[in-house]
C-alpha positions as CSV (number, residue, x, y, z in Angstrom):
1,M,-13.5,22.1,-1.7
2,I,-10.2,20.6,-2.9
3,R,-10.5,16.9,-3.2
4,T,-7.4,14.8,-2.7
5,H,-7.0,11.1,-2.5
6,A,-8.0,11.4,1.1
7,G,-10.7,9.5,3.0
8,D,-14.1,8.2,2.2
9,K,-16.8,10.3,0.7
10,D,-19.6,11.1,3.1
11,G,-23.2,12.1,2.2
12,N,-22.4,15.8,2.2
13,G,-19.9,15.8,-0.6
14,G,-17.0,16.1,1.8
15,F,-14.6,13.6,3.3
16,H,-14.2,12.2,6.7
17,M,-11.1,10.8,8.4
18,R,-10.4,7.1,8.9
19,F,-9.4,5.6,12.2
20,G,-7.9,2.3,13.3
21,L,-6.7,-0.6,11.2
22,R,-5.7,0.0,7.6
23,K,-7.1,-2.7,5.3
24,P,-4.1,-4.6,3.7
25,S,-3.8,-4.7,0.0
26,P,-1.1,-7.1,-1.4
27,L,-1.2,-5.6,-4.9
28,K,-0.7,-2.1,-3.7
29,S,2.1,-3.2,-1.4
30,L,3.9,-5.0,-4.3
31,S,3.4,-2.0,-6.6
32,A,4.8,0.3,-4.0
33,R,7.9,-1.8,-3.5
34,T,8.7,-2.4,-7.2
35,G,7.4,0.3,-9.5
36,G,8.4,3.4,-7.6
37,R,12.2,3.3,-7.9
38,A,12.5,4.1,-11.6
39,T,9.8,6.8,-11.4
40,R,11.5,8.5,-8.4
41,A,14.8,8.4,-10.2
42,V,13.3,10.1,-13.3
43,K,11.5,12.7,-11.3
44,R,14.5,13.5,-9.1
45,A,16.5,14.1,-12.3
46,L,13.9,16.3,-13.9
47,I,12.1,18.2,-11.1
48,P,14.3,20.5,-8.9
49,G,13.5,19.9,-5.2
50,Y,11.7,16.6,-5.8
51,G,12.1,14.3,-2.8
52,R,13.5,17.0,-0.6
53,K,12.5,17.3,3.0
54,G,9.6,19.8,3.6
55,M,8.3,19.8,0.0
56,G,4.9,18.4,1.2
57,W,4.0,22.0,2.3
58,L,3.4,22.8,-1.4
59,H,0.0,21.2,-0.9
60,P,-0.8,22.2,2.7
61,R,-4.3,20.6,2.9
62,R,-3.1,17.3,1.6
63,K,-0.1,17.4,3.9
64,L,-2.3,18.0,7.0
65,Y,-4.6,15.2,6.0
66,D,-1.8,12.8,5.3
67,E,-0.2,13.6,8.7
68,M,-3.5,13.0,10.6
69,Y,-4.1,9.8,8.6
70,R,-0.7,8.4,9.5
71,R,-1.1,9.2,13.2
72,T,-4.7,7.9,13.6
73,T,-4.4,4.6,11.7
74,F,-2.0,1.7,11.9
75,P,-0.9,-1.0,9.4
76,F,-2.0,-4.6,9.6
77,R,1.6,-5.8,10.3
78,D,1.6,-3.9,13.6
79,L,-0.9,-6.5,15.0
80,F,1.9,-9.1,14.9
81,R,4.7,-7.1,16.5
């Protein structure tokens, strides 16, 4: 089984999907807003096709998991909209 960053580990050595509210993490939010710009610029300059639409299908299992996660969970901020 290919293990990605996806989900919580269950007792059988696999992973299960999460549903509902995502737990907010201020440190991860700050890191995502500040550290990524330079990294993306370097990768875009060095790796052909980086950041292009449709490149997620290079890792189909991860892409499918990420799509399901995005559709079955919602961010903390949506509670106040």
